[in-house]
C-alpha positions as CSV (number, residue, x, y, z in Angstrom):
1,M,-11.1,-22.0,-1.1
2,K,-9.0,-25.2,-1.5
3,P,-8.8,-26.2,-5.2
4,T,-10.4,-29.5,-6.2
5,S,-8.7,-31.8,-8.6
6,N,-10.1,-33.0,-11.9
7,P,-10.1,-36.6,-12.9
8,K,-6.8,-37.3,-14.8
9,L,-7.3,-36.5,-18.5
10,K,-6.3,-39.1,-21.0
11,L,-4.7,-37.0,-23.7
12,L,-4.1,-37.6,-27.3
13,G,-0.4,-36.8,-27.4
14,F,1.2,-33.8,-25.7
15,N,-0.7,-31.4,-23.3
16,N,-0.7,-28.2,-25.5
17,L,-2.2,-25.9,-22.8
18,T,0.1,-23.0,-22.0
19,K,-0.1,-21.8,-18.4
20,S,1.4,-18.4,-17.8
21,L,2.0,-16.7,-14.4
22,S,3.1,-13.1,-14.5
23,F,4.1,-10.8,-11.6
24,N,4.9,-7.2,-11.0
25,I,6.4,-7.1,-7.5
26,Y,7.2,-3.8,-5.8
27,D,9.3,-2.8,-2.8
28,I,9.0,0.8,-1.6
29,C,11.6,2.7,0.4
30,Y,12.1,6.2,1.8
31,A,15.7,7.5,1.5
32,R,15.9,11.1,2.7
33,T,19.3,12.2,1.4
34,K,20.7,11.7,-2.1
35,A,23.5,9.6,-0.6
36,D,20.9,7.3,1.0
37,Q,19.0,7.1,-2.3
38,Q,22.1,6.1,-4.2
39,E,23.0,3.6,-1.4
40,Y,19.5,2.0,-1.6
41,V,19.7,1.5,-5.4
42,E,23.2,0.0,-5.0
43,Y,21.9,-2.3,-2.2
44,I,19.0,-3.5,-4.3
45,D,21.3,-3.9,-7.3
46,E,23.6,-6.2,-5.3
47,Q,20.7,-8.0,-3.5
48,Y,19.0,-8.9,-6.7
49,N,21.8,-9.2,-9.2
50,A,21.7,-11.6,-12.1
51,E,23.4,-14.4,-10.1
52,R,20.9,-14.1,-7.2
53,L,18.0,-14.0,-9.7
54,T,19.3,-17.1,-11.5
55,E,19.3,-18.9,-8.1
56,I,15.7,-17.9,-7.5
57,L,14.6,-19.0,-11.0
58,T,16.5,-22.3,-10.7
59,N,14.6,-23.0,-7.5
60,V,11.3,-22.2,-9.3
61,A,12.2,-24.7,-12.0
62,D,12.9,-27.4,-9.4
63,M,9.6,-26.6,-7.6
64,I,7.4,-27.0,-10.7
65,G,9.3,-30.1,-11.9
66,A,10.9,-28.6,-14.9
67,H,14.4,-29.0,-16.3
68,V,16.7,-26.1,-17.1
69,L,17.9,-26.2,-20.7
70,N,19.5,-22.8,-21.1
71,V,20.2,-19.6,-19.0
72,A,20.9,-16.1,-20.3
73,R,21.6,-13.4,-17.8
74,Q,22.8,-9.9,-17.7
75,D,23.5,-7.1,-15.2
76,Y,23.0,-3.6,-16.4
77,D,24.9,-0.3,-15.9
78,P,24.0,1.7,-13.9
79,Q,21.5,-0.7,-12.4
80,G,19.1,-3.6,-13.0
81,A,19.4,-7.2,-14.1
82,S,17.6,-9.7,-16.4
83,V,17.5,-13.5,-16.5
84,T,15.9,-15.7,-19.1
85,M,15.7,-19.4,-18.5
86,L,14.4,-22.0,-21.0
87,I,12.9,-25.1,-19.4
88,S,11.3,-28.4,-20.4
89,E,8.9,-30.9,-18.9
90,G,10.2,-34.4,-18.4
91,H,13.6,-35.9,-18.3
92,L,16.5,-35.1,-20.6
93,D,17.5,-38.8,-21.1
94,G,18.8,-39.1,-24.7
95,M,18.4,-35.4,-25.4
96,K,21.6,-33.6,-26.5
97,T,22.6,-30.9,-24.0
98,P,21.9,-27.5,-25.6
99,G,25.0,-25.6,-26.7
100,K,25.6,-22.2,-28.2
101,D,24.3,-23.4,-31.6
102,S,21.1,-24.8,-30.2
103,V,17.7,-23.9,-31.8
104,V,15.2,-23.1,-29.1
105,G,12.1,-24.0,-31.1
106,H,12.1,-27.6,-29.8
107,L,12.1,-26.6,-26.1
108,D,8.5,-27.3,-25.1
109,K,7.6,-23.5,-25.4
110,S,8.4,-23.1,-21.7
111,H,10.4,-20.3,-20.1
112,I,11.0,-18.3,-16.9
113,T,12.1,-14.7,-17.0
114,V,12.8,-11.9,-14.6
115,H,13.7,-8.2,-15.1
116,T,14.4,-5.7,-12.3
117,Y,13.8,-1.9,-12.3
118,P,15.3,0.0,-9.4
119,E,14.6,3.7,-9.4
120,N,14.2,6.8,-7.2
121,H,12.6,10.2,-7.1
122,P,15.4,12.8,-6.5
123,D,13.1,15.2,-4.6
124,A,10.4,13.2,-2.9
125,G,12.8,10.7,-1.2
126,I,10.8,7.8,-2.5
127,S,12.7,4.9,-4.0
128,T,11.1,1.8,-5.6
129,F,12.3,-1.6,-6.8
130,R,10.1,-3.5,-9.3
131,A,10.7,-7.0,-10.4
132,D,8.7,-8.4,-13.4
133,I,8.6,-12.2,-13.4
134,D,7.0,-14.5,-16.0
135,V,6.7,-18.3,-15.7
136,S,5.2,-19.9,-18.8
137,T,4.8,-23.7,-19.1
138,C,3.3,-26.3,-21.3
139,G,2.4,-29.8,-20.4
140,K,1.6,-31.1,-16.9
141,I,4.0,-28.8,-15.0
142,S,2.3,-25.7,-13.5
143,P,3.7,-22.3,-12.5
144,L,1.2,-22.1,-9.7
145,K,3.5,-24.5,-7.6
146,A,6.0,-21.7,-7.3
147,L,3.5,-18.9,-6.5
148,N,4.2,-18.6,-2.7
149,Y,8.0,-19.0,-3.1
150,L,8.1,-16.1,-5.6
151,I,6.1,-13.8,-3.4
152,K,8.4,-14.6,-0.4
153,S,11.6,-14.3,-2.4
154,F,11.2,-10.6,-2.8
155,E,10.4,-7.9,-0.2
156,S,6.9,-7.4,-1.6
157,D,4.9,-4.4,-0.6
158,I,2.7,-4.8,-3.6
159,V,2.1,-7.8,-5.8
160,V,0.2,-7.7,-9.1
161,L,-0.2,-11.1,-10.5
162,D,-1.9,-12.5,-13.6
163,Y,-2.5,-16.2,-14.4
164,R,-3.8,-17.3,-17.7
165,V,-4.4,-20.6,-19.5
166,R,-4.1,-20.4,-23.3
167,G,-4.8,-22.7,-26.1
168,F,-6.4,-26.2,-25.9
169,T,-5.5,-29.8,-25.7
170,R,-7.4,-32.9,-26.8
171,N,-8.4,-36.1,-25.0
172,V,-8.1,-39.5,-26.7
173,R,-11.6,-39.1,-28.1
174,G,-10.7,-35.8,-29.8
175,M,-12.6,-33.5,-27.4
176,K,-11.0,-30.1,-26.8
177,H,-10.1,-29.1,-23.2
178,F,-9.3,-25.4,-22.7
179,I,-8.2,-25.9,-19.1
180,D,-7.1,-29.0,-17.2
181,H,-7.5,-27.9,-13.5
182,N,-10.1,-26.2,-11.3
183,I,-9.5,-22.5,-10.4
184,D,-11.8,-19.6,-9.7
185,S,-9.0,-17.3,-8.3
186,A,-5.3,-17.2,-8.0
187,Q,-5.9,-16.7,-4.3
188,N,-6.8,-20.4,-4.1
189,F,-3.1,-21.2,-4.4
190,I,-1.8,-18.5,-2.0
191,A,-0.7,-19.8,1.4
192,R,-2.6,-18.7,4.5
193,D,0.3,-16.9,6.1
194,I,0.7,-14.7,3.0
195,K,-3.0,-14.0,2.8
196,D,-3.0,-12.8,6.4
197,K,-0.5,-10.1,5.5
198,Y,-2.1,-8.7,2.4
199,D,-5.3,-7.0,1.3
200,M,-6.3,-8.6,-2.0
201,V,-8.5,-7.6,-4.9
202,D,-9.5,-9.9,-7.8
203,V,-10.5,-9.0,-11.4
204,N,-11.2,-12.4,-13.1
205,V,-12.5,-13.1,-16.6
206,Y,-13.6,-16.7,-16.2
207,Q,-14.8,-17.4,-19.7
208,E,-11.3,-16.5,-21.0
209,N,-9.4,-18.3,-18.2
210,I,-7.8,-15.0,-17.0
211,F,-7.2,-14.5,-13.3
212,H,-5.9,-11.2,-12.0
213,T,-5.1,-10.5,-8.3
214,K,-3.6,-7.4,-6.7
215,M,-2.1,-7.6,-3.2
216,K,-1.1,-4.8,-0.8
217,L,0.5,-5.2,2.6
218,K,-2.0,-4.5,5.4
219,E,0.5,-3.0,7.9
220,L,2.8,-0.1,7.3
221,D,5.7,-0.3,9.7
222,L,7.7,2.9,9.0
223,D,11.0,1.3,10.2
224,T,10.8,-1.2,7.3
225,Y,10.5,1.6,4.8
226,L,13.3,3.9,6.0
227,F,16.8,3.5,4.5
228,G,19.7,4.9,6.4
229,E,17.9,5.8,9.6
230,G,15.2,4.5,12.0
231,A,11.7,6.0,12.8
232,S,12.8,6.7,16.4
233,E,15.5,9.1,15.2
234,L,12.9,11.3,13.5
235,P,10.8,14.1,15.0
236,P,7.1,13.0,15.2
237,R,6.0,15.5,12.5
238,E,8.7,14.3,10.1
239,A,7.8,10.7,10.7
240,K,4.2,11.4,10.0
241,R,5.1,13.3,6.8
242,I,7.3,10.4,5.6
243,R,4.6,7.8,6.4
244,G,2.1,9.8,4.4
245,R,4.5,9.9,1.4
246,V,5.1,6.1,1.6
247,D,1.4,5.4,1.9
248,H,0.6,7.7,-1.0
249,E,3.2,5.9,-3.2
250,I,1.8,2.5,-2.3
251,M,-1.8,3.5,-3.0
252,E,-0.9,5.0,-6.4
253,I,0.9,1.9,-7.5
254,F,-1.8,-0.4,-6.2
255,Y,-4.6,1.4,-7.9
256,G,-2.5,2.2,-11.0
257,K,-3.3,5.9,-11.1
258,N,-2.1,9.3,-9.8
259,I,-3.8,10.3,-6.6
260,Q,-3.9,13.9,-5.5
261,A,-2.0,14.2,-2.2
């Protein structure tokens, strides 16, 4: 359903609504040997290091019309990375550039963060990569503008996203507004080409302005899940066993519970 637009609100001062978009994004891989498992973790750690994540978040800030005020980033040993970016709405004309002594309390309460969690199972051959992303904004800028870009920026087998609007703002007559745009599902803002690739389930709490969507790839192409070898190199029985393990891993993560094999 294409979202409709509300008449422009005439606000009394600043738009105090906080709009938060949170992701858990998962990539699943099967690496048969311990060497392949280690190589996969190293590959992910290089592919999504702090520098690359900073590039992605900077693009997000550009898309939603925000300005980057401060960036803190860190690569971890043995693996993983985090980036936190403070952003503001509007231009920085006349505003002092933040330095190491800056106080962040005046920064419009907006931020973007990402944390990565590569891991593997030493016996089952399953390796997973999880990225947790939060885009929280105040004012007119909306994190929903970066929704499709973020899904496409990671090799996403599973996407669990939450969108919530918090607080209230007032119009010039003093009436409270607890949301300033029409939405009945986060799916309203997901591009058609992405929707065609995923099965989706919604759990929405409309009266609280909470919108929860879980996404799982429809097609399981075994070649895209193997690290270090191709499906054609495997005996049919082995390929079937690995496919079953990958599918089982995806289903457990998607439904958030252990499933007996």
